[in-house]
N, CA, C and O atoms as a DFTB+ gen file, in Angstrom:
668 C
 N C O
     1  1      40.666     -43.987     -83.129
     2  2      39.699     -44.413     -82.149
     3  2      40.153     -44.042     -80.745
     4  3      39.341     -43.643     -79.911
     5  1      41.454     -44.172     -80.483
     6  2      41.977     -43.873     -79.168
     7  2      41.792     -42.398     -78.794
     8  3      41.407     -42.124     -77.658
     9  1      42.043     -41.442     -79.682
    10  2      41.862     -40.041     -79.332
    11  2      40.408     -39.732     -78.923
    12  3      40.181     -38.935     -78.012
    13  1      39.429     -40.357     -79.588
    14  2      38.032     -40.115     -79.239
    15  2      37.731     -40.566     -77.817
    16  3      36.984     -39.890     -77.109
    17  1      38.284     -41.675     -77.387
    18  2      38.094     -42.152     -76.020
    19  2      38.721     -41.182     -75.023
    20  3      38.166     -40.928     -73.954
    21  1      39.874     -40.649     -75.383
    22  2      40.530     -39.698     -74.496
    23  2      39.712     -38.413     -74.369
    24  3      39.582     -37.852     -73.280
    25  1      39.170     -37.963     -75.479
    26  2      38.334     -36.758     -75.457
    27  2      37.087     -37.022     -74.623
    28  3      36.700     -36.192     -73.800
    29  1      36.457     -38.175     -74.833
    30  2      35.264     -38.542     -74.071
    31  2      35.588     -38.635     -72.577
    32  3      34.816     -38.148     -71.751
    33  1      36.691     -39.240     -72.228
    34  2      37.096     -39.361     -70.826
    35  2      37.334     -37.977     -70.223
    36  3      36.949     -37.721     -69.082
    37  1      37.961     -37.096     -70.977
    38  2      38.208     -35.731     -70.487
    39  2      36.896     -34.994     -70.261
    40  3      36.756     -34.266     -69.278
    41  1      35.940     -35.175     -71.157
    42  2      34.633     -34.522     -71.003
    43  2      33.925     -35.051     -69.769
    44  3      33.363     -34.270     -69.002
    45  1      33.940     -36.366     -69.562
    46  2      33.293     -36.966     -68.396
    47  2      33.932     -36.454     -67.111
    48  3      33.223     -36.120     -66.161
    49  1      35.237     -36.390     -67.067
    50  2      35.940     -35.911     -65.870
    51  2      35.622     -34.431     -65.617
    52  3      35.384     -34.035     -64.476
    53  1      35.619     -33.619     -66.674
    54  2      35.306     -32.198     -66.520
    55  2      33.868     -32.012     -66.029
    56  3      33.612     -31.182     -65.156
    57  1      32.944     -32.773     -66.582
    58  2      31.545     -32.687     -66.162
    59  2      31.402     -33.084     -64.697
    60  3      30.703     -32.414     -63.936
    61  1      32.055     -34.159     -64.304
    62  2      31.991     -34.605     -62.903
    63  2      32.583     -33.547     -61.975
    64  3      32.051     -33.303     -60.892
    65  1      33.656     -32.936     -62.385
    66  2      34.279     -31.899     -61.554
    67  2      33.370     -30.677     -61.419
    68  3      33.312     -30.064     -60.353
    69  1      32.665     -30.321     -62.486
    70  2      31.761     -29.176     -62.423
    71  2      30.552     -29.458     -61.542
    72  3      30.055     -28.556     -60.867
    73  1      30.080     -30.684     -61.540
    74  2      28.891     -31.037     -60.764
    75  2      29.203     -31.282     -59.291
    76  3      28.330     -31.090     -58.444
    77  1      30.380     -31.686     -58.976
    78  2      30.728     -32.040     -57.597
    79  2      30.496     -30.915     -56.603
    80  3      29.916     -31.171     -55.547
    81  1      30.914     -29.682     -56.875
    82  2      30.684     -28.623     -55.889
    83  2      29.197     -28.378     -55.619
    84  3      28.818     -28.115     -54.477
    85  1      28.362     -28.459     -56.634
    86  2      26.932     -28.244     -56.446
    87  2      26.364     -29.319     -55.526
    88  3      25.641     -29.006     -54.580
    89  1      26.683     -30.574     -55.793
    90  2      26.220     -31.663     -54.953
    91  2      26.737     -31.494     -53.534
    92  3      26.001     -31.715     -52.573
    93  1      27.983     -31.109     -53.399
    94  2      28.581     -30.929     -52.086
    95  2      27.900     -29.801     -51.323
    96  3      27.631     -29.943     -50.130
    97  1      27.616     -28.686     -51.985
    98  2      26.950     -27.568     -51.328
    99  2      25.558     -27.963     -50.873
   100  3      25.136     -27.600     -49.775
   101  1      24.840     -28.706     -51.709
   102  2      23.499     -29.143     -51.321
   103  2      23.573     -30.061     -50.113
   104  3      22.811     -29.900     -49.160
   105  1      24.475     -31.009     -50.147
   106  2      24.602     -31.942     -49.024
   107  2      24.980     -31.188     -47.754
   108  3      24.453     -31.484     -46.681
   109  1      25.877     -30.226     -47.861
   110  2      26.298     -29.458     -46.695
   111  2      25.126     -28.679     -46.119
   112  3      24.932     -28.666     -44.903
   113  1      24.338     -28.026     -46.977
   114  2      23.204     -27.244     -46.485
   115  2      22.149     -28.137     -45.864
   116  3      21.600     -27.804     -44.814
   117  1      21.857     -29.260     -46.490
   118  2      20.832     -30.164     -45.956
   119  2      21.280     -30.750     -44.623
   120  3      20.489     -30.807     -43.682
   121  1      22.523     -31.184     -44.527
   122  2      22.980     -31.790     -43.286
   123  2      23.171     -30.749     -42.190
   124  3      23.207     -31.101     -41.011
   125  1      23.295     -29.477     -42.554
   126  2      23.497     -28.460     -41.526
   127  2      22.260     -28.269     -40.654
   128  3      22.381     -27.757     -39.541
   129  1      21.077     -28.661     -41.118
   130  2      19.873     -28.541     -40.298
   131  2      19.494     -29.848     -39.621
   132  3      18.622     -29.860     -38.752
   133  1      20.130     -30.944     -40.000
   134  2      19.794     -32.246     -39.415
   135  2      20.044     -32.218     -37.913
   136  3      21.079     -31.739     -37.450
   137  1      19.082     -32.738     -37.166
   138  2      19.220     -32.822     -35.723
   139  2      17.972     -32.325     -35.024
   140  3      16.925     -32.139     -35.643
   141  1      18.100     -32.112     -33.728
   142  2      16.979     -31.681     -32.883
   143  2      17.137     -30.215     -32.515
   144  3      18.230     -29.759     -32.177
   145  1      16.035     -29.488     -32.586
   146  2      16.016     -28.064     -32.334
   147  2      14.954     -27.752     -31.287
   148  3      13.890     -28.371     -31.264
   149  1      15.251     -26.792     -30.423
   150  2      14.321     -26.355     -29.384
   151  2      13.817     -24.957     -29.737
   152  3      14.593     -24.101     -30.161
   153  1      12.523     -24.731     -29.562
   154  2      11.940     -23.442     -29.922
   155  2      12.453     -22.329     -29.010
   156  3      12.490     -22.478     -27.788
   157  1      12.841     -21.229     -29.613
   158  2      13.239     -20.025     -28.894
   159  2      12.069     -19.034     -28.898
   160  3      11.695     -18.497     -27.855
   161  1      11.498     -18.799     -30.084
   162  2      10.369     -17.872     -30.179
   163  2       9.581     -18.120     -31.455
   164  3      10.093     -18.658     -32.436
   165  1       8.314     -17.708     -31.409
   166  2       7.436     -17.745     -32.567
   167  2       6.617     -16.465     -32.527
   168  3       5.701     -16.325     -31.716
   169  1       6.955     -15.535     -33.408
   170  2       6.271     -14.245     -33.420
   171  2       5.594     -14.024     -34.766
   172  3       6.004     -14.575     -35.788
   173  1       4.555     -13.212     -34.739
   174  2       3.790     -12.901     -35.942
   175  2       3.798     -11.391     -36.144
   176  3       3.622     -10.624     -35.197
   177  1       4.006     -10.977     -37.390
   178  2       3.940      -9.558     -37.720
   179  2       2.472      -9.166     -37.841
   180  3       1.737      -9.701     -38.672
   181  1       2.060      -8.225     -36.998
   182  2       0.671      -7.759     -37.020
   183  2       0.663      -6.265     -36.748
   184  3       1.174      -5.804     -35.727
   185  1       0.081      -5.519     -37.663
   186  2      -0.015      -4.053     -37.535
   187  2       1.342      -3.407     -37.280
   188  3       1.458      -2.484     -36.473
   189  1       2.367      -3.900     -37.975
   190  2       3.688      -3.297     -37.876
   191  2       4.517      -3.695     -36.674
   192  3       5.620      -3.178     -36.496
   193  1       4.016      -4.605     -35.836
   194  2       4.821      -5.045     -34.695
   195  2       4.766      -6.568     -34.600
   196  3       3.935      -7.214     -35.239
   197  1       5.659      -7.127     -33.798
   198  2       5.702      -8.576     -33.611
   199  2       4.991      -8.943     -32.319
   200  3       5.243      -8.350     -31.269
   201  1       4.096      -9.931     -32.404
   202  2       3.410     -10.434     -31.216
   203  2       3.735     -11.915     -31.055
   204  3       3.971     -12.622     -32.035
   205  1       3.744     -12.369     -29.816
   206  2       3.984     -13.784     -29.537
   207  2       2.701     -14.542     -29.839
   208  3       1.704     -14.385     -29.134
   209  1       2.720     -15.358     -30.877
   210  2       1.522     -16.051     -31.327
   211  2       0.972     -17.002     -30.274
   212  3      -0.242     -17.098     -30.095
   213  1       1.854     -17.703     -29.580
   214  2       1.422     -18.707     -28.595
   215  2       1.736     -18.281     -27.169
   216  3       1.933     -19.125     -26.295
   217  1       1.782     -16.988     -26.936
   218  2       2.089     -16.508     -25.601
   219  2       3.569     -16.247     -25.439
   220  3       4.351     -16.457     -26.366
   221  1       3.957     -15.782     -24.245
   222  2       5.328     -15.325     -24.029
   223  2       6.392     -16.425     -23.969
   224  3       7.557     -16.148     -24.251
   225  1       6.036     -17.643     -23.617
   226  2       7.062     -18.680     -23.480
   227  2       6.614     -19.999     -24.114
   228  3       6.460     -20.997     -23.411
   229  1       6.403     -20.013     -25.442
   230  2       5.992     -21.270     -26.062
   231  2       7.121     -22.292     -25.989
   232  3       8.290     -21.931     -25.856
   233  1       6.769     -23.539     -26.075
   234  2       7.755     -24.612     -26.063
   235  2       7.571     -25.455     -27.312
   236  3       6.458     -25.596     -27.819
   237  1       8.665     -26.010     -27.802
   238  2       8.532     -26.836     -28.988
   239  2       9.820     -27.501     -29.385
   240  3      10.905     -27.161     -28.913
   241  1       9.664     -28.462     -30.273
   242  2      10.807     -29.163     -30.848
   243  2      10.587     -29.345     -32.338
   244  3       9.463     -29.517     -32.811
   245  1      11.685     -29.302     -33.054
   246  2      11.719     -29.573     -34.482
   247  2      12.842     -30.569     -34.693
   248  3      13.980     -30.322     -34.294
   249  1      12.531     -31.683     -35.312
   250  2      13.547     -32.712     -35.554
   251  2      13.638     -32.945     -37.052
   252  3      12.668     -33.358     -37.686
   253  1      14.820     -32.676     -37.615
   254  2      15.123     -32.963     -39.005
   255  2      15.956     -34.242     -39.036
   256  3      17.082     -34.259     -38.540
   257  1      15.412     -35.308     -39.612
   258  2      16.157     -36.554     -39.726
   259  2      17.068     -36.531     -40.936
   260  3      16.808     -35.815     -41.903
   261  1      18.135     -37.313     -40.885
   262  2      19.030     -37.388     -42.040
   263  2      18.421     -38.222     -43.165
   264  3      19.025     -38.381     -44.226
   265  1      17.212     -38.759     -42.924
   266  2      16.495     -39.510     -43.955
   267  2      15.514     -38.629     -44.723
   268  3      14.762     -39.129     -45.560
   269  1      15.511     -37.303     -44.444
   270  2      14.627     -36.390     -45.154
   271  2      13.251     -36.245     -44.530
   272  3      12.365     -35.643     -45.136
   273  1      13.049     -36.784     -43.333
   274  2      11.777     -36.668     -42.642
   275  2      11.926     -35.661     -41.489
   276  3      13.021     -35.450     -40.967
   277  1      10.809     -35.054     -41.113
   278  2      10.839     -34.098     -40.009
   279  2       9.557     -34.229     -39.188
   280  3       8.548     -34.759     -39.654
   281  1       9.629     -33.727     -37.947
   282  2       8.481     -33.603     -37.057
   283  2       8.623     -32.266     -36.343
   284  3       9.697     -31.943     -35.836
   285  1       7.543     -31.485     -36.302
   286  2       7.542     -30.188     -35.647
   287  2       6.361     -30.133     -34.683
   288  3       5.237     -30.481     -35.043
   289  1       6.630     -29.689     -33.449
   290  2       5.585     -29.533     -32.439
   291  2       5.877     -28.273     -31.645
   292  3       6.962     -28.118     -31.085
   293  1       4.887     -27.362     -31.598
   294  2       5.003     -26.130     -30.841
   295  2       3.731     -25.974     -30.010
   296  3       2.620     -26.124     -30.518
   297  1       3.915     -25.668     -28.715
   298  2       2.786     -25.553     -27.791
   299  2       2.888     -24.282     -26.962
   300  3       3.977     -23.843     -26.593
   301  1       1.733     -23.705     -26.681
   302  2       1.672     -22.604     -25.733
   303  2       2.055     -23.149     -24.363
   304  3       1.725     -24.289     -24.037
   305  1       2.744     -22.351     -23.561
   306  2       3.170     -22.831     -22.240
   307  2       2.025     -22.877     -21.240
   308  3       2.173     -23.441     -20.155
   309  1       0.879     -22.287     -21.592
   310  2      -0.218     -22.255     -20.623
   311  2      -1.464     -23.016     -21.097
   312  3      -2.590     -22.581     -20.851
   313  1      -1.260     -24.144     -21.772
   314  2      -2.411     -24.957     -22.171
   315  2      -3.149     -25.440     -20.924
   316  3      -2.514     -25.854     -19.954
   317  1      -4.485     -25.393     -20.939
   318  2      -5.238     -25.808     -19.753
   319  2      -5.278     -27.328     -19.611
   320  3      -5.264     -28.060     -20.601
   321  1      -5.327     -27.780     -18.381
   322  2      -5.582     -29.196     -18.129
   323  2      -7.084     -29.407     -18.254
   324  3      -7.872     -28.499     -17.990
   325  1      -7.470     -30.605     -18.656
   326  2      -8.891     -30.915     -18.759
   327  2      -9.458     -31.129     -17.354
   328  3      -8.988     -31.985     -16.605
   329  1     -10.454     -30.353     -17.019
   330  2     -11.082     -30.459     -15.703
   331  2     -11.586     -31.876     -15.449
   332  3     -11.484     -32.389     -14.334
   333  1     -12.131     -32.505     -16.492
   334  2     -12.688     -33.852     -16.356
   335  2     -11.591     -34.915     -16.231
   336  3     -11.856     -36.028     -15.777
   337  1     -10.366     -34.576     -16.632
   338  2      -9.295     -35.568     -16.654
   339  2      -9.374     -36.486     -17.863
   340  3      -8.581     -37.420     -17.978
   341  1     -10.314     -36.241     -18.765
   342  2     -10.530     -37.081     -19.952
   343  2     -10.441     -36.185     -21.184
   344  3     -11.250     -35.272     -21.349
   345  1      -9.474     -36.439     -22.034
   346  2      -9.288     -35.568     -23.199
   347  2     -10.468     -35.600     -24.166
   348  3     -10.616     -34.697     -24.989
   349  1     -11.309     -36.630     -24.074
   350  2     -12.508     -36.705     -24.919
   351  2     -13.679     -35.912     -24.336
   352  3     -14.712     -35.760     -24.989
   353  1     -13.523     -35.412     -23.122
   354  2     -14.606     -34.700     -22.436
   355  2     -14.236     -33.259     -22.111
   356  3     -14.712     -32.710     -21.117
   357  1     -13.397     -32.640     -22.930
   358  2     -13.013     -31.251     -22.694
   359  2     -14.177     -30.307     -22.887
   360  3     -15.072     -30.561     -23.693
   361  1     -14.161     -29.219     -22.144
   362  2     -15.194     -28.198     -22.315
   363  2     -14.901     -27.445     -23.617
   364  3     -13.808     -27.556     -24.172
   365  1     -15.874     -26.687     -24.091
   366  2     -15.686     -25.892     -25.307
   367  2     -14.523     -24.915     -25.138
   368  3     -13.736     -24.710     -26.062
   369  1     -14.422     -24.317     -23.956
   370  2     -13.338     -23.364     -23.699
   371  2     -11.975     -24.065     -23.672
   372  3     -11.012     -23.558     -24.247
   373  1     -11.885     -25.222     -23.013
   374  2     -10.626     -25.979     -22.967
   375  2     -10.202     -26.377     -24.378
   376  3      -9.042     -26.208     -24.756
   377  1     -11.142     -26.904     -25.149
   378  2     -10.833     -27.330     -26.518
   379  2     -10.393     -26.163     -27.391
   380  3      -9.467     -26.298     -28.190
   381  1     -11.053     -25.020     -27.241
   382  2     -10.691     -23.846     -28.042
   383  2      -9.286     -23.352     -27.691
   384  3      -8.513     -23.023     -28.591
   385  1      -8.943     -23.295     -26.401
   386  2      -7.606     -22.849     -25.990
   387  2      -6.531     -23.802     -26.506
   388  3      -5.459     -23.371     -26.932
   389  1      -6.825     -25.093     -26.463
   390  2      -5.847     -26.073     -26.935
   391  2      -5.696     -25.985     -28.452
   392  3      -4.581     -26.079     -28.965
   393  1      -6.799     -25.807     -29.175
   394  2      -6.718     -25.671     -30.636
   395  2      -5.907     -24.437     -31.025
   396  3      -5.123     -24.490     -31.972
   397  1      -6.085     -23.330     -30.306
   398  2      -5.331     -22.100     -30.601
   399  2      -3.894     -22.181     -30.104
   400  3      -3.036     -21.440     -30.584
   401  1      -3.617     -23.059     -29.159
   402  2      -2.317     -23.077     -28.500
   403  2      -1.339     -24.118     -28.993
   404  3      -0.417     -24.486     -28.266
   405  1      -1.515     -24.603     -30.210
   406  2      -0.542     -25.575     -30.714
   407  2      -0.416     -25.501     -32.227
   408  3      -1.337     -25.094     -32.935
   409  1       0.741     -25.903     -32.689
   410  2       1.017     -26.083     -34.110
   411  2       1.878     -27.333     -34.200
   412  3       2.920     -27.425     -33.551
   413  1       1.445     -28.281     -34.996
   414  2       2.238     -29.487     -35.194
   415  2       2.051     -29.965     -36.624
   416  3       0.956     -29.889     -37.181
   417  1       3.125     -30.453     -37.204
   418  2       3.024     -31.108     -38.510
   419  2       4.241     -31.991     -38.719
   420  3       5.267     -31.839     -38.055
   421  1       4.101     -32.920     -39.661
   422  2       5.198     -33.826     -39.981
   423  2       5.141     -34.170     -41.455
   424  3       4.121     -33.982     -42.118
   425  1       6.258     -34.678     -41.954
   426  2       6.334     -35.058     -43.366
   427  2       7.781     -35.188     -43.784
   428  3       8.611     -35.711     -43.040
   429  1       8.079     -34.706     -44.989
   430  2       9.447     -34.733     -45.497
   431  2       9.899     -33.297     -45.767
   432  3       9.089     -32.375     -45.856
   433  1      11.208     -33.139     -45.893
   434  2      11.748     -31.799     -46.127
   435  2      12.918     -31.880     -47.087
   436  3      13.515     -32.937     -47.289
   437  1      13.228     -30.737     -47.672
   438  2      14.417     -30.583     -48.503
   439  2      14.970     -29.196     -48.224
   440  3      14.240     -28.302     -47.795
   441  1      16.250     -29.021     -48.466
   442  2      16.891     -27.722     -48.285
   443  2      17.383     -27.253     -49.642
   444  3      18.096     -27.978     -50.335
   445  1      17.005     -26.046     -50.020
   446  2      17.487     -25.420     -51.244
   447  2      18.559     -24.415     -50.824
   448  3      18.237     -23.309     -50.390
   449  1      19.840     -24.798     -50.951
   450  2      20.915     -23.939     -50.450
   451  2      21.109     -22.665     -51.262
   452  3      21.584     -21.660     -50.731
   453  1      20.751     -22.693     -52.530
   454  2      20.919     -21.512     -53.368
   455  2      19.906     -20.441     -52.973
   456  3      20.256     -19.271     -52.820
   457  1      18.651     -20.850     -52.811
   458  2      17.596     -19.911     -52.435
   459  2      17.516     -19.707     -50.927
   460  3      16.758     -18.858     -50.458
   461  1      18.301     -20.487     -50.149
   462  2      18.242     -20.436     -48.678
   463  2      16.811     -20.674     -48.194
   464  3      16.250     -19.873     -47.447
   465  1      16.233     -21.794     -48.637
   466  2      14.855     -22.127     -48.327
   467  2      14.781     -23.566     -47.836
   468  3      15.417     -24.462     -48.392
   469  1      13.992     -23.771     -46.782
   470  2      13.625     -25.123     -46.362
   471  2      12.255     -25.388     -46.976
   472  3      11.341     -24.574     -46.846
   473  1      12.120     -26.520     -47.638
   474  2      10.861     -26.885     -48.268
   475  2      10.229     -28.007     -47.446
   476  3      10.752     -29.119     -47.374
   477  1       9.084     -27.686     -46.826
   478  2       8.351     -28.673     -46.038
   479  2       7.271     -29.300     -46.915
   480  3       6.428     -28.597     -47.472
   481  1       7.302     -30.614     -47.031
   482  2       6.238     -31.374     -47.684
   483  2       5.391     -31.927     -46.540
   484  3       5.670     -33.000     -46.004
   485  1       4.352     -31.176     -46.178
   486  2       3.560     -31.500     -44.991
   487  2       2.630     -32.666     -45.294
   488  3       1.799     -32.598     -46.199
   489  1       2.784     -33.722     -44.532
   490  2       1.895     -34.864     -44.677
   491  2       0.598     -34.617     -43.898
   492  3      -0.494     -34.705     -44.459
   493  1       0.726     -34.308     -42.604
   494  2      -0.430     -34.019     -41.744
   495  2      -0.069     -32.894     -40.796
   496  3       1.096     -32.697     -40.451
   497  1      -1.109     -32.146     -40.371
   498  2      -0.906     -31.014     -39.474
   499  2      -2.091     -30.868     -38.532
   500  3      -3.198     -31.306     -38.843
   501  1      -1.853     -30.250     -37.374
   502  2      -2.961     -29.929     -36.485
   503  2      -3.801     -28.792     -37.075
   504  3      -4.907     -28.529     -36.602
   505  1      -3.291     -28.130     -38.087
   506  2      -4.058     -27.183     -38.886
   507  2      -4.345     -27.896     -40.207
   508  3      -3.542     -27.816     -41.136
   509  1      -5.486     -28.598     -40.301
   510  2      -5.749     -29.479     -41.447
   511  2      -5.668     -28.794     -42.811
   512  3      -5.489     -29.474     -43.821
   513  1      -5.792     -27.489     -42.866
   514  2      -5.666     -26.776     -44.142
   515  2      -4.269     -26.940     -44.734
   516  3      -4.084     -26.748     -45.936
   517  1      -3.286     -27.292     -43.910
   518  2      -1.923     -27.490     -44.388
   519  2      -1.651     -28.925     -44.831
   520  3      -0.596     -29.192     -45.406
   521  1      -2.571     -29.855     -44.580
   522  2      -2.346     -31.251     -44.982
   523  2      -2.047     -31.323     -46.483
   524  3      -2.749     -30.727     -47.301
   525  1      -0.999     -32.059     -46.820
   526  2      -0.580     -32.309     -48.210
   527  2      -0.054     -31.055     -48.918
   528  3       0.067     -31.053     -50.143
   529  1       0.259     -30.000     -48.179
   530  2       0.820     -28.793     -48.783
   531  2       2.337     -28.870     -48.857
   532  3       2.979     -29.599     -48.101
   533  1       2.889     -28.108     -49.778
   534  2       4.332     -27.893     -49.856
   535  2       4.548     -26.431     -49.513
   536  3       3.996     -25.543     -50.162
   537  1       5.361     -26.184     -48.480
   538  2       5.616     -24.812     -48.030
   539  2       7.107     -24.521     -48.056
   540  3       7.925     -25.309     -47.582
   541  1       7.431     -23.383     -48.616
   542  2       8.823     -22.934     -48.715
   543  2       9.046     -21.857     -47.665
   544  3       8.292     -20.888     -47.577
   545  1      10.100     -22.043     -46.866
   546  2      10.371     -21.093     -45.790
   547  2      11.803     -20.580     -45.888
   548  3      12.749     -21.340     -45.684
   549  1      11.967     -19.297     -46.198
   550  2      13.310     -18.717     -46.220
   551  2      13.946     -18.851     -44.833
   552  3      13.284     -18.639     -43.817
   553  1      15.229     -19.202     -44.801
   554  2      15.879     -19.409     -43.514
   555  2      17.273     -18.826     -43.479
   556  3      17.903     -18.575     -44.506
   557  1      17.737     -18.619     -42.239
   558  2      19.132     -18.279     -41.987
   559  2      19.625     -19.233     -40.905
   560  3      18.871     -19.654     -40.027
   561  1      20.878     -19.551     -40.991
   562  2      21.508     -20.418     -40.009
   563  2      22.741     -19.691     -39.509
   564  3      23.691     -19.461     -40.256
   565  1      22.712     -19.330     -38.232
   566  2      23.816     -18.597     -37.620
   567  2      24.336     -19.445     -36.468
   568  3      23.805     -19.382     -35.359
   569  1      25.365     -20.234     -36.724
   570  2      25.874     -21.164     -35.711
   571  2      24.817     -22.186     -35.376
   572  3      24.379     -22.941     -36.243
   573  1      24.400     -22.217     -34.114
   574  2      23.376     -23.162     -33.659
   575  2      21.996     -22.513     -33.570
   576  3      21.129     -22.996     -32.841
   577  1      21.790     -21.427     -34.305
   578  2      20.508     -20.716     -34.294
   579  2      19.922     -20.752     -35.698
   580  3      20.531     -20.256     -36.646
   581  1      18.734     -21.342     -35.826
   582  2      18.014     -21.447     -37.093
   583  2      16.791     -20.538     -37.022
   584  3      15.996     -20.631     -36.087
   585  1      16.645     -19.669     -38.001
   586  2      15.492     -18.777     -38.067
   587  2      14.865     -18.931     -39.438
   588  3      15.558     -18.889     -40.454
   589  1      13.543     -19.111     -39.466
   590  2      12.860     -19.117     -40.754
   591  2      11.568     -18.324     -40.675
   592  3      11.038     -18.050     -39.598
   593  1      11.085     -17.967     -41.852
   594  2       9.866     -17.173     -41.990
   595  2       8.791     -18.065     -42.605
   596  3       9.022     -18.762     -43.593
   597  1       7.602     -18.021     -41.986
   598  2       6.445     -18.714     -42.551
   599  2       5.547     -17.632     -43.136
   600  3       4.818     -16.967     -42.399
   601  1       5.592     -17.449     -44.449
   602  2       4.808     -16.359     -45.059
   603  2       3.306     -16.580     -44.883
   604  3       2.809     -17.691     -45.070
   605  1       2.596     -15.525     -44.526
   606  2       1.141     -15.568     -44.433
   607  2       0.596     -16.560     -43.430
   608  3      -0.494     -17.094     -43.632
   609  1       1.309     -16.820     -42.370
   610  2       0.912     -17.848     -41.414
   611  2      -0.303     -17.433     -40.602
   612  3      -0.381     -16.303     -40.118
   613  1      -1.227     -18.330     -40.460
   614  2      -2.333     -18.212     -39.514
   615  2      -3.234     -17.010     -39.765
   616  3      -3.950     -16.585     -38.858
   617  1      -3.216     -16.451     -40.973
   618  2      -4.083     -15.331     -41.277
   619  2      -3.619     -14.002     -40.712
   620  3      -4.314     -13.000     -40.879
   621  1      -2.462     -13.953     -40.043
   622  2      -1.973     -12.722     -39.422
   623  2      -0.887     -12.037     -40.236
   624  3      -0.546     -10.888     -39.954
   625  1      -0.355     -12.686     -41.200
   626  2       0.830     -12.188     -41.872
   627  2       1.951     -13.176     -41.595
   628  3       1.711     -14.279     -41.105
   629  1       3.148     -12.786     -41.904
   630  2       4.261     -13.728     -41.766
   631  2       4.639     -13.939     -40.305
   632  3       4.487     -13.052     -39.465
   633  1       5.137     -15.145     -40.028
   634  2       5.638     -15.425     -38.685
   635  2       7.127     -15.702     -38.771
   636  3       7.622     -16.224     -39.770
   637  1       7.826     -15.345     -37.715
   638  2       9.263     -15.621     -37.606
   639  2       9.425     -16.670     -36.512
   640  3       8.971     -16.487     -35.382
   641  1      10.081     -17.773     -36.866
   642  2      10.278     -18.874     -35.928
   643  2      11.774     -19.043     -35.715
   644  3      12.537     -19.177     -36.672
   645  1      12.188     -19.035     -34.448
   646  2      13.598     -19.145     -34.100
   647  2      13.807     -20.412     -33.282
   648  3      13.088     -20.673     -32.318
   649  1      14.804     -21.193     -33.684
   650  2      15.132     -22.467     -33.046
   651  2      16.588     -22.467     -32.602
   652  3      17.433     -21.825     -33.225
   653  1      16.874     -23.178     -31.539
   654  2      18.241     -23.378     -31.038
   655  2      18.562     -24.871     -31.123
   656  3      17.780     -25.711     -30.676
   657  1      19.728     -25.188     -31.705
   658  2      20.120     -26.594     -31.810
   659  2      20.262     -27.185     -30.416
   660  3      20.872     -26.575     -29.538
   661  1      19.703     -28.366     -30.212
   662  2      19.803     -29.054     -28.920
   663  2      21.104     -29.857     -28.907
   664  3      21.490     -30.467     -29.904
   665  1      21.757     -29.837     -27.766
   666  2      23.022     -30.576     -27.654
   667  2      22.904     -31.644     -26.613
   668  3      23.863     -32.377     -26.369
């Protein structure tokens, strides 16, 4: 009876040792994106070249919480002020520029370190077609610079989004 317990204990220890690196790698990859990020650029591939989707100097923040939740907000730097001073009374032109000049969504996220993908579980978005979607975005992390690709974004083709870690 004693040898069987020893064999079982050895199997349990070996299994735990084999699983530990995988868990550790996942935790390391997930925690490596946790924090606040400032938008550097958001470009879209169109007709073989990259164009600034929200103009030359968009602004934005992406916050990855250590609880698995995130919030993303990106705005064109030249959004118009409402002439009326009342956001419920915007002109058709003001409303159209504002609708085209922002991207925001929130929800939960996961990091797949093997595939180098951030998985966004979008709860709500300023682009309602993305509500309740799950989107996978290939990413690279180079020091404090995070870059990911949003495939087929906005009907133009893929977009490249670059973020800088805020300190």
